Each structure stands twice: as C-alpha cells, then as structure tokens.
N, C-alpha and C positions, 0 to 999 in steps of 0.2 A: 880525401885529398884536397889540398889547397888549390882553389881555382887558379889556373895559369901555370901550375907546376910542370905539366907536360910540355907546354909551349916554352917555358924557360929552359927546360932540359934540352929541348931541340934547338932553339935559336938564341938562347941567352936570356938573362933576367931583364935586360933593358928592353928587348923586343916584346916581352910579356907585360911591360908596364909603361910603354912609351906614351900612350894617350893619357894615362893617369898622371904621369909626370908632366906632360904638356898642360893638362888642366890645372894642376897645382901651380905651375909656373905662371899661367895666365891669371889665376885668382890672386896670387901674391903680387903680380905686376900691377894689376888694376888697383889693388889696395895701396901699393907703393906710390902710384901716380897721385892718389888723393892725399897721401901722407907727406909727400915731398914738400908741400907748402908749409903746413903746421910745424913739421920737424926741422926742415932745412931752409925755409924761406924761398924755396924754388917752386913757384906756383904753376905747375903743369896743368893741374885740374883743380878748379875751385867748386866747392859744393859737395853733394853726396850723390848716391845712385838715383835719388828721386829727381834731382835737377842739378845740372853742372855746366860749367863752361871750360872747355879745353883750349889751352894756349890763347885764351882771350878772344877766340873767334868762333869756336865750334860749340853750339848749344846742344845739349842732350837732355831729354826729359823722359822720365818713365811714363810710357803711354797709359798705364793703368792709373797712375796718379793724375794724369791729365784728364782721363775719362771721368774720374771721380769729381774733379774740379768743375768740369763742364756740367755734369749732372747736378752738382750742387748749386749751379747758377753763377759760378764765378767767371769773370772775364779773364782770359789768359792773354799775356803779351804775345806778340807775334813770334818772338824768339823761343818762347816755350812751346808754341804750336809747331814751329819748324823743328825744334829739338825732338818732339814726340814723333813727327813724321820721319825724321832720319832714323830714329831707333826702330820704328815700325818697319821701315823699308829694309833695314839691316837684318832683322830677325825673320822677315818673310823669306829672305835669301838663305840664311844659314840655319834656320830652325828656331822657333820661339823659345823652346826650353833649353837652348844653348845658354841662355841667361842663367838658368838654374844650375847647370853643371860646370860652366866655365867662368862665371862672373860672381854669382851670389855668394857672400861670405857664410851664409847659413849652411851651404852645402858642405863646408869643411866640418861643421859640427855634426850634421846628419851622417856623413860618411864615417866619421870617427865613431859615432854611436853604432853604426852597422858593423864596423870592424870589431868593436868591443863586444857586441852581442855574440859574434862568432867565437871570440876568444873565451867568453864566459859560458858559452853553450846555452844561452837564453832562448826559450821557446816563445812563440807568439802567445800573448795573453789576451788579445782582443782582435777580432777581425773587423776591419773598417772597410766601408764601401768607398772606392776611389772617386765616386761621383760626388761625395760630400764636398770636395773642393769647388765644384761648379755651383753647388747650392750656396756655399759661402760667398763665392764671387757674385752671384745674383743678389745675395743679401747685402753685400757691400755696395752694389750699384743702387739698390733700392734705398739703403740707409743714407747714402750721399744725397740722393734726390729729395728725400723726405726731410732730412735734418739741415741741409744746406751746408754741410761740412764734409771735408775729405776724411771720412770716418776711419778707413782702414789704417791711415798713417798714424793714428793715435796708439795702435797696438801692433803694428806690423813688425815682426821680429827682424826682418831684413833691414828696415829703416833704423830700428833701435840699435841693432848690432853695428851696422856700418857707421851711423852717426856717432855712436859711442867711441868706436875705434878712431875715427877721423878727428872728431872734436877734442877728445881726450879730457873732457871736464870730469869732475867727480860725479856729477849727476848723470852725465852721458855714459860714463864708464860703468856706473851702477846699473843703468838700464841695459847696456850691452851684456853685462854679466847675467842679469836676470833672463834676457832673451835667449842667450846661449844655453843657460842651465835648463830653461823650460823645454827647449827643443831636445836637448840631450836626454833629459829624464823621461820625456814623453816617448822618444824613440826607443829608449831602453826598457821602460816599464810597461808600455802599452802596445806598440806595434813597430815592427821593423820598418824603417823609412816612413814612419807614421805621419810626420809633419809634411815633409816635402812631397811624398807620394800619395797622400790621402786628404790632407786638409788645406794646404796653402793655396789661397785664392790667387796669389801672384803666379804660381805655377800653372793654375788653371787658365789664367788670362793668356800667358805666353803659350800654353798648349793649344789654344784656339788659333794662334798665329802659326804654330807648328804644323797644323793640318794642311796648310798650303805652301809650306816651305820647300825650297828647291833642293838644298843639301840634305841627303838622307844616308842612313846606314842601310846597306844592301846585303842580302844573303845570296849573292850570285853563286857561291860555291856550296850551296846547301846539299848537293848530291853527295858530297864527301862527309857530311855530318855523321858522326858515330853515336849520337845521343848521349854524350858524356854529361850534359846538363850544366857544364861550367858557365856557359853564357847566361843561363837562368840564375845561377848562383850569384853572379856579380851585377846583374841588371837591376837598377832601381825601379824599373817599370817593366818587369818581366813579362807581363801580359801582352806586350807589343811584339814580342819576338815570334811567337808561335805561328801566326798567320803566314808570315814571309818564309819561315824556316820549314814549315810542314804543310805548305799549301799547294804542292805540285799537283796532287790528284784532285784539287778543287779549282784549278785554273787560276790560282792566285800568284801574282808575280813576286819577285824577290825583294821588292822595296818594302822596308819597314815604314809605312806611311802614316802611322798613328801620331797624332799631335803630342801624345804623352812622351814619346821618345826624346831623351835629353841630348842625343848625339854625344854622349860621354865617351864613347869609344872603348869601353871596357870589354864588350863582347869581342871586338876585334883583337884586343890585347890578349885575352886568355885562350882564344880558339886555336888549337894546334893544327887544325885542318884547314885553316884559312877560308872559312865559310863566309866571313863578313868583311866588308870594306866600306869606306866612305865613297859615295857617288852622288848621283842626282836622282830625282823622282822620275826621270824620263826613261823610256825603253823598259817599262815594267811588264815585260812579257814572260810567260812561262816558257821553259825550254822547249825546243822544237819537238822532242820526243813526246812531251806531254800534250802539245798541240795536236799531234797525230792521234793520240789516244782519245782526246776529247772529241775530235772530229769523227772518230769511228763509233762513238757511242750513240 
C-alpha cells in the first residue's frame, strides 16, 4: 500500500500531504527570493545560502561555512558573524535539520530519487553507516584548519546546486547539473537517501544543532499505533522514530529528540491514527499508566 493512502481515504488527499506541500512551497519560495534579483531586478535577497543579505539589512551566514573560515584562520567581518549567530539561534529553536528538509535544494533531488526507487522497485545495494557524515564533518574541520581554506565549499553539492540556479551562468549551470546528477545517481544506485541521510556533513552539522532544538515531532498518540509501518516507510531518518513510538515500557517519553530528525512532517501526514504531531521538547514524560508500572517494578 502507498504510505498515506489510509489517511487520504479517511480525511482527504490534502490532509495526507499537507506538510509535504508546505515543504515544497517553502523550498520554492526560498529559491524564488534569491532568483527575484537576477531574473526581475527585484533584489529581495542577495547572495547564496552560504552568505546573503536580505532587504539590504538582514545578514545571514551558513554557520558551517563560518566555522570552516574561522578554523582556516580567516578573519570574518562582523556582519558575517552576526549572520551566523542569527542562523544558529533560528535552528536551535526550530531544529537544525529543518534546513535539510525545508530549505536545502538538494532535498528536492534526494526526495525525487527516493520516490523513483519506490516506483522502480529498487533494492538496497549497499548498507552505509549513518555515522559516516560525522566523520566527514570532522574531516572538513581538520581539512580547513590544515589547509587554511574553506575546503568543503569547493565540492559542496548544496553550494554548487544553489549557486548554479541563482547565478545562471554556463559554468554555474554545469556545476549545478553535475551536483544534482551525482546525488540522484548515488541515491538510486547505492543507497536510499544515501547522500542526505548517510554522507552529507552539512546535515551532520545541523544535526548537532538539532539535538538541543525546541521544536520537535512528538508521538503523543502512540497508544493508538497499529504498527502499519507507514511512518517508517516515509521517514528519511527512520531510526529516530522507534524510541519515541515504542518506548512506553522503557520509560521513554514521546518526544523524537534525535538530532537527525528533519522535522519534515511526513510521519504526521501519513499516520491515519494521529500518533504524531509537532510540539516542543518539554513535558517529555511517559503516560501515567506507564509511570505506575515502572514504580511498581
């Protein structure tokens, strides 16, 4: 069965796709804000996701890029540091990997690859350790410190794709095509969600922020779960669901508190039992009945 089919039959197609549609609208809106200047001469946002200026007053800087620059020994202007601080504060509130699912243009490619794998019936060809992305992140940090260069930005698919789309030059367009094709082929031929879920150091960096983020997906209705596994089928980081969903007998609360969670909302979309919802990390207590059981042991 297609994930979300039961939910769509009960409450309508829109209800089973509302967060997916909201994400696509957000991704396209962010891209449109950057493109409004080059295409129409209306400069709402100047720059790229690495560093930008909104409406001529609001600086935003990718904190991972700023980290590399500082490790490389570069002096950053105060506006760049302020921009990095603003972005850090934002993602500490909403969840670090919200960048991955709501902003990053590569997510469009990886989601398409995941959808295509399902349509083609492709099986996993290689099992990758999700910790690889943290090793790559550590390598990026060491590489920047040793070489004195912002090493990851030379090969970062996010930067290549976004810059190519925004700048629109022949060279930039070619780099964007190469980046998109590489992610697509890797996710199709090697592992489902292989790039974003296993290798991308940008996702690893924002995942570290996500560990302390306030906004969370919660499984407050997990008592109604019928083990249909549809949430696991659509989750790009399915390993984060199990503790909150099946943790009652272990004294684990309903908050999905893993930094890897992208807050994409797909589990909320497809669940016909209304197990999941967006909430905060607070009040992460097990149900009262479970508390009684635990106290009696």
